[in-house]
KEROMI-169658 format. One record per atom (N, C-alpha, C): residue in one letter; x, y, z. Coordinates in steps of 0.1 Angstrom, whole numbers, padded with zeros to 4 digits, always signed. Last residue first. Layout:
AXYZ ...
//
This chain:
X-0475-0287-0195 X-0461-0288-0190 X-0456-0302-0189 X-0500-0270-0210 X-0494-0284-0209 X-0480-0283-0206 X-0522-0246-0198 X-0509-0249-0204 X-0504-0264-0200 X-0547-0223-0202 X-0545-0237-0199 X-0531-0239-0205 X-0561-0194-0187 X-0551-0200-0196 X-0549-0214-0192 X-0580-0165-0184 X-0579-0179-0180 X-0570-0185-0191 X-0588-0134-0169 X-0581-0142-0179 X-0578-0156-0174 X-0617-0116-0165 X-0607-0126-0158 X-0602-0135-0169 X-0634-0102-0180 X-0621-0095-0176 X-0612-0105-0169 X-0658-0117-0183 X-0649-0114-0195 X-0635-0110-0191 X-0670-0141-0164 X-0665-0128-0162 X-0655-0125-0174 X-0676-0166-0173 X-0686-0159-0166 X-0683-0143-0164 X-0667-0175-0207 X-0664-0170-0193 X-0675-0163-0186 X-0676-0205-0222 X-0679-0190-0222 X-0676-0186-0207 X-0656-0230-0238 X-0663-0224-0226 X-0666-0209-0228 X-0644-0240-0259 X-0657-0237-0261 X-0664-0231-0250 X-0618-0246-0251 X-0619-0235-0260 X-0633-0231-0263 X-0622-0269-0236 X-0618-0257-0229 X-0620-0245-0238 X-0626-0287-0258 X-0637-0284-0248 X-0635-0270-0242 X-0599-0289-0268 X-0611-0285-0276 X-0623-0280-0268 X-0586-0298-0245 X-0582-0285-0251 X-0594-0280-0259 X-0597-0324-0243 X-0598-0314-0231 X-0596-0299-0237 X-0590-0335-0267 X-0604-0334-0263 X-0606-0323-0252 X-0563-0335-0264 X-0568-0328-0274 X-0583-0325-0272 X-0560-0353-0241 X-0556-0339-0241 X-0561-0330-0251 X-0570-0377-0254 X-0577-0371-0242 X-0573-0356-0241 X-0549-0381-0273 X-0563-0378-0278 X-0571-0373-0267 X-0527-0385-0257 X-0527-0374-0265 X-0541-0370-0270 X-0538-0394-0223 X-0533-0397-0237 X-0534-0384-0245 X-0526-0389-0192 X-0536-0385-0201 X-0531-0388-0216 X-0519-0417-0169 X-0515-0405-0178 X-0526-0402-0187 X-0508-0436-0141 X-0518-0430-0150 X-0513-0418-0158 X-0491-0446-0122 X-0488-0449-0137 X-0499-0444-0147 X-0492-0419-0101 X-0488-0433-0104 X-0486-0435-0118 X-0492-0392-0098 X-0506-0399-0100 X-0503-0413-0103 X-0475-0370-0091 X-0475-0383-0084 X-0488-0390-0084 X-0493-0341-0098 X-0481-0349-0098 X-0484-0361-0090 X-0507-0315-0112 X-0511-0329-0109 X-0498-0337-0109 X-0511-0282-0102 X-0502-0292-0107 X-0506-0306-0103 X-0529-0253-0108 X-0529-0266-0103 X-0519-0275-0110 X-0533-0220-0099 X-0529-0229-0107 X-0528-0242-0101 X-0542-0186-0096 X-0544-0199-0093 X-0539-0209-0103 X-0533-0154-0082 X-0533-0163-0094 X-0534-0178-0088 X-0543-0122-0072 X-0542-0136-0070 X-0541-0144-0084 X-0547-0095-0072 X-0535-0101-0079 X-0533-0116-0078 X-0569-0090-0057 X-0570-0086-0071 X-0558-0091-0079 X-0561-0096-0032 X-0571-0104-0037 X-0571-0101-0052 X-0541-0077-0025 X-0536-0090-0030 X-0548-0099-0036 X-0555-0057-0012 X-0550-0054-0026 X-0545-0068-0033 X-0559-0069+0012 X-0571-0066+0003 X-0567-0064-0011 X-0534-0069+0023 X-0541-0082+0020 X-0552-0079+0010 X-0530-0041+0024 X-0521-0049+0016 X-0528-0062+0013 X-0549-0034+0043 X-0550-0028+0030 X-0541-0036+0020 X-0540-0048+0066 X-0552-0051+0061 X-0554-0046+0045 X-0516-0034+0072 X-0516-0049+0068 X-0529-0052+0061 
//
């Protein structure tokens, strides 16, 4: 059991869904600014893959 849990640490995926935020929304311009800023980030660990997706 412990070996299985330890191995899962390396397969973990993280994601966030923001739902039920009322009438608030991100404008197209704000989303564009977020994407542009995201693309300028320098990863702390190159081997960790990070992706942003608009759904």
